[in-house]
C-alpha positions in Angstrom: 13.1 3.8 41.7 15.2 4.4 38.7 18.9 5.4 38.5 18.5 9.0 38.0 16.1 9.1 41.1 19.0 7.6 43.3 21.1 10.7 42.7 19.5 13.0 45.3 20.3 16.1 47.3 19.0 16.3 50.9 18.7 19.8 52.2 17.9 20.9 55.9 16.6 24.4 55.4 16.4 27.5 57.2 20.1 28.2 58.0 21.9 31.4 57.2 25.0 31.0 55.1 28.3 33.2 55.2 31.4 33.5 53.3 32.9 33.9 49.8 32.1 31.8 46.7 33.9 31.9 43.4 31.8 31.3 40.3 32.9 28.6 37.8 33.7 29.1 34.2 30.6 29.8 32.0 28.8 26.8 30.9 27.2 28.3 27.9 30.6 29.8 26.7 32.3 26.4 27.2 30.2 24.5 24.8 31.1 26.7 21.8 34.7 27.5 22.8 35.7 23.9 23.1 34.2 22.9 19.7 36.2 25.8 18.2 39.4 23.6 18.9 38.4 21.6 15.9 39.2 24.6 13.6 42.9 24.3 13.7 45.5 21.5 13.8 47.5 23.6 16.3 47.5 23.5 20.1 44.7 25.4 21.9 44.9 26.0 25.7 41.7 26.9 27.5 41.5 28.0 31.2 38.6 28.3 33.6 36.6 25.3 32.0 33.9 24.2 34.5 34.0 20.8 35.8 30.4 19.8 35.1 28.6 17.0 33.4 27.6 18.6 30.0 31.2 20.1 29.7 33.0 16.8 30.6 30.7 14.9 28.1 31.6 17.4 25.3 35.3 17.0 26.1 35.0 13.2 26.0 33.1 13.4 22.6 36.1 15.6 21.2 38.6 12.9 22.5 36.6 10.3 20.6 36.8 12.2 17.4 40.4 12.2 17.7 41.5 15.4 19.5 44.6 15.0 21.8 43.6 16.3 25.1 45.9 17.1 28.1 44.8 18.3 31.5 47.4 20.8 32.4 45.8 22.1 35.8 42.6 22.6 37.6 39.9 23.6 35.0 42.7 24.1 32.3 43.3 21.8 29.3 45.4 21.8 26.1 43.7 20.6 22.9 45.2 19.7 19.6 42.8 18.5 16.8 45.7 17.4 14.5 44.0 14.2 12.9 40.2 13.9 13.2 38.4 10.7 12.6 35.5 11.6 10.5 34.4 8.0 10.1 33.6 8.1 14.0 30.4 10.1 12.9 29.0 6.8 11.4 29.3 4.7 14.5 26.5 3.8 17.1 28.9 5.0 20.0 28.9 8.6 18.4 25.1 8.5 18.0 24.5 7.5 21.5 27.0 10.1 22.9 25.9 13.0 20.7 22.2 12.4 21.0 22.5 12.8 24.8 24.2 16.0 24.8 22.8 19.2 23.3 26.0 20.8 23.2 27.1 18.3 20.4 25.3 20.6 18.0 28.3 23.1 18.4 30.6 20.6 16.5 28.9 21.1 13.1 30.2 24.5 12.4 34.0 23.7 12.7 33.6 20.2 11.2 31.9 21.7 8.1 34.5 24.4 8.0 37.5 22.1 8.1 36.3 18.8 6.9 33.5 19.8 4.7 31.2 17.2 6.2 29.1 16.6 9.4 26.7 14.3 10.7 24.8 14.5 14.1 21.7 12.7 15.8 19.0 14.9 17.1 20.6 16.2 20.4 19.2 16.0 23.8 19.2 18.6 26.6 16.7 20.4 28.8 13.1 19.5 28.7 12.0 23.2 28.5 10.0 23.3 25.4 10.9 22.9 21.7 14.4 24.2 20.9 14.6 24.3 17.3 17.8 23.9 15.3 16.4 25.9 12.1 18.7 28.7 12.7 22.0 26.6 12.6 20.8 24.9 9.4 19.4 27.7 7.6 22.8 29.5 8.3 24.7 26.6 6.9 22.4 26.4 3.8 23.1 30.1 3.1 26.9 29.4 3.2 26.3 26.6 0.6 25.9 23.5 2.7 23.5 20.8 1.6 21.4 19.4 4.6 19.5 16.3 4.8 17.4 15.0 7.8 16.8 11.3 8.0 13.6 11.0 10.1 13.9 7.3 10.6 17.2 7.3 12.0 16.8 11.0 13.5 19.9 12.0 11.8 21.1 15.4 10.4 23.8 15.1 7.7 25.4 18.0 6.0 27.7 18.4 3.0 29.8 21.5 2.8 32.3 21.1 0.0 31.8 24.5 -1.2 31.3 27.0 1.5 31.1 30.6 0.3 30.7 33.8 2.4 27.3 35.5 1.8 24.8 37.7 3.4 22.8 36.0 6.1 19.8 37.4 8.0 19.3 35.0 10.9 15.7 34.0 11.6 16.3 34.6 15.3 19.3 35.8 17.5 20.2 32.3 18.6 23.6 32.1 20.7 24.4 28.6 19.5 23.0 29.3 16.0 25.2 32.4 15.6 28.3 30.8 17.0 27.9 27.7 14.6 27.5 30.1 11.6 30.6 32.2 12.8 32.7 29.0 13.0 31.6 27.7 9.7 32.1 31.1 7.9 35.7 31.8 9.3 37.3 29.3 6.8 34.6 29.8 4.0 35.7 31.5 0.7 34.8 35.3 0.7 33.0 37.4 3.1 30.0 36.7 5.3 27.6 39.3 6.6 25.7 38.1 9.5 22.8 40.3 10.6 20.5 39.6 13.6 23.4 37.8 15.2 23.5 37.1 19.0 25.7 39.6 20.8 25.9 37.9 24.2 29.3 38.0 25.9 29.8 34.4 25.1 29.6 35.3 21.2 32.1 38.2 21.9 34.5 35.7 23.6 34.3 33.3 20.8 35.0 36.1 18.4 38.0 37.2 20.5 39.3 33.7 20.6 39.0 33.1 16.8 40.4 36.5 16.0 43.5 35.5 18.2 43.7 32.4 15.9 43.8 34.5 12.9 40.2 34.8 11.9 38.9 38.3 10.5 35.7 39.3 12.4 34.3 42.7 13.0 31.5 43.9 14.9 31.5 41.7 17.9 29.2 42.9 20.5 26.6 44.1 17.9 24.1 42.2 16.0 26.0 42.8 12.7 29.1 40.7 12.2 31.5 40.7 9.2 33.5 37.7 8.7 36.3 37.4 6.0 37.1 33.9 5.4 40.9 32.8 5.8 42.8 29.7 4.6 43.6 28.4 8.2 43.7 29.2 11.8 46.5 28.8 14.3 46.5 27.8 18.0 45.8 30.2 20.8 45.4 30.6 24.7 41.9 31.5 26.0 40.4 32.2 29.5 36.7 31.9 29.7 34.3 34.3 31.7 32.8 33.4 35.0 29.3 32.0 34.7 26.8 34.7 35.0 24.0 32.3 35.6 25.9 31.2 38.8 26.4 34.6 39.8 22.8 35.5 39.5 22.0 32.2 41.4 24.3 33.2 44.3 22.7 36.6 44.5 19.3 35.0 44.9 20.6 32.3 47.3 21.9 35.1 49.6 18.6 37.1 49.6 16.4 34.0 50.2 18.5 32.8 53.1 19.3 36.1 54.6 23.0 35.4 54.3 26.1 37.5 53.9 27.9 36.4 50.8 30.6 37.7 48.7 30.9 36.6 45.1 34.5 36.8 43.9 35.9 37.7 40.5 32.4 38.2 39.0 33.4 40.2 35.9 30.7 42.9 36.7 31.4 44.6 33.4 30.0 41.5 31.5 26.9 40.9 33.6 24.4 43.4 31.7 21.1 43.8 33.4 21.5 41.0 35.9 22.5 43.1 39.0 19.8 45.7 38.0 16.9 43.0 38.0 17.9 41.6 41.3 18.1 45.3 42.7 14.6 45.8 41.4 13.6 42.8 43.6 14.8 44.9 46.7 18.2 43.0 47.0 21.0 45.1 48.3 24.5 44.7 46.8 27.8 46.4 46.8 30.5 46.2 44.0 33.8 45.9 45.6 36.3 46.0 42.7 35.3 42.9 40.8 33.5 41.3 43.8 29.7 41.6 44.6 29.0 41.7 48.4 25.4 40.8 49.4 24.7 41.8 53.1 22.4 39.9 55.2 18.9 41.4 54.6 15.8 40.6 56.7 13.4 41.9 54.1 13.4 42.9 50.5 10.7 44.6 48.7 9.9 44.5 45.1 10.0 47.6 43.0 7.2 48.9 40.9 7.0 50.6 37.5 7.2 54.4 37.5 3.3 54.8 37.2 2.8 52.3 40.2 2.0 49.2 38.2 3.1 45.7 39.0 6.7 45.1 38.1 7.2 42.6 35.2 10.4 40.7 34.7 10.7 39.2 31.2 13.5 37.6 29.4 14.9 38.2 26.0 18.0 38.2 23.7 21.0 39.9 25.1 21.4 42.6 26.1 17.9 42.0 27.7 17.5 39.6 30.8 18.7 36.2 30.2 16.1 33.4 30.4 18.4 31.2 32.5 17.8 33.3 35.4 13.9 33.9 35.4 13.6 30.5 37.4 15.9 32.2 40.0 14.1 35.4 40.0 10.7 33.7 40.5 11.9 31.7 43.6 13.4 34.8 45.1 10.1 36.6 44.7 8.3 34.1 46.7 9.6 35.6 50.1 9.8 39.3 48.9 7.4 42.0 49.9 5.2 42.7 46.9 4.1 41.1 43.7 5.9 40.4 40.3 4.8 39.1 36.9 7.2 36.7 35.6 7.0 36.5 31.8 9.1 33.7 30.2 9.0 34.5 26.4 11.6 32.2 25.0 10.6 28.7 26.3 7.1 27.5 26.8 7.7 24.7 29.4 10.2 26.5 31.6 7.7 27.6 34.3 6.1 24.2 34.9 8.3 23.6 37.9 6.2 26.0 39.9 3.8 23.4 41.1 6.7 22.3 43.4 7.1 25.6 44.9 3.2 25.8 45.4 3.6 22.6 47.3 6.2 24.2 49.3 3.7 27.1 50.3 4.4 29.8 47.7 1.7 31.8 46.3 2.0 31.7 42.7 -0.6 31.8 39.9 0.5 30.1 36.7 -1.3 32.3 34.1 -0.3 30.2 31.1 2.9 28.4 30.0 4.8 31.7 29.6 3.5 33.8 32.7 3.5 33.4 36.3 2.3 35.9 39.0 4.3 35.7 42.3 2.7 37.2 45.4 5.7 37.6 47.9 5.1 36.2 51.3 7.6 38.7 53.1 8.8 35.8 55.2 5.8 35.7 57.1 5.2 32.1 56.2 8.3 30.2 55.4 8.4 27.6 52.6 8.4 24.1 53.9 10.5 21.3 52.8 9.1 18.6 50.4 10.4 15.8 48.2 10.7 16.9 44.6 12.4 16.1 41.2 14.5 18.6 39.2 13.2 18.9 35.7 15.9 20.8 34.3 19.3 22.7 35.2 18.0 26.1 36.1 14.7 25.0 37.7 16.8 22.4 39.8 19.0 25.3 41.3 15.9 27.4 41.8 14.3 24.5 43.8 17.7 24.1 45.6 17.6 27.8 46.7 14.0 27.3 47.8 15.1 24.4 49.9 17.9 26.0 51.5 15.4 28.9 52.6 12.7 26.5 53.5 11.6 25.1 57.0 12.3 21.3 57.4 13.9 18.8 55.2 13.9 18.7 51.4 15.0 16.1 49.0 15.7 17.0 45.3 15.8 13.8 43.2 17.3 13.7 39.6 20.1 15.9 40.9 22.4 15.1 38.0 20.4 17.7 36.1 21.9 20.3 38.5 25.3 18.6 38.0 25.1 19.3 34.4 25.4 22.9 34.9 26.8 23.6 38.4 30.2 22.3 39.7 30.3 20.6 43.0 27.3 22.6 44.0 26.9 20.7 47.2 30.3 21.0 48.5 30.6 24.7 47.6 27.3 25.5 49.5 28.5 23.3 52.4 31.6 25.6 52.6 29.1 28.6 53.2 27.5 26.7 56.0 24.7 24.9 54.0 23.2 21.7 55.6 23.2 19.6 52.4 24.2 16.1 51.6 24.1 13.9 48.6 22.6 10.3 48.5 
């Protein structure tokens, strides 16, 4: 058994949960917001930072680069990037750290903007299919950066001594690609027009933060951004959104375990289609101010399209349904009444965890790498506990939800994959009454 196998969650399923749970700060916002501190030498204070593996690794990487970091409270930090050690990018330590963390790619835009140079090994992350970096580099090149990839050492090296604003049509509305180009453009000379930009709440949050630092950005929330370069940026204070993926996960958890759960401070105004999709699966919920109350529900029935055809739930760029929650929707559908087609358009390997659900007794037909047909069991046959391994963050939590609803004991190995995206997940679920332990 290797080291990753030794970090496992053991779950006794079949228990109803009850209580309140507060979502952590948004992981996907944190990775870009944290890197934005590199854009100024002044102090930047950030609140609601999730205490999860990927984020903590990125904070450690920023500290190694020379950022002064002070923890000022639970989930709150002060950052000051006064003196950055660019030579650290040449070290073997940097290569090892950055290659193990996909979020390290987000340091490129700020480093190019402020220091005119960046270097990064090919980043790691989830094994959910090829996650190309072309959007980042094509955007940097349009701004005037010169890019080189050393295939022997698997290193990307970028020179950006003359960044100038220009018209950029992104080849895809990548969230991280959009964020990186925005951060590179805010200190470039002239005006950048960014079309086909991602418009997720995380990008809107980044634009709000940068604007409060003195950047000139218009169009946030749309796919057409205009960025007028400025000479320098100042410090700011920023509070991150709650994690919409956690919120969706908790909605699915409540339905699968027939539990009464209240999700506190959910920022419902920023959730887009997420509540609507879960309602189409038959899940009842009430909005109480900014809380989401999910009542105990013995059965939930999947909706159909208006013409009576089988419901399809597909992902897409915001404001369409986020791909990070398709794994949760798929698991929730296994115990619904009815049938749904899950169409994962954006990543070709993200549905391969369904073999574990089939082993648990779920009725799922994997049509191809992108589509799975789920025939709901309507609780007539409970899932059964098994031993399994988490392949990535989102599949890991989907399997955890399945295990909590299943009959018997389940063991999920490689649990640090879940820890990468979910803060103290075992302790927080224990507080709701879940029988879950870590070995």
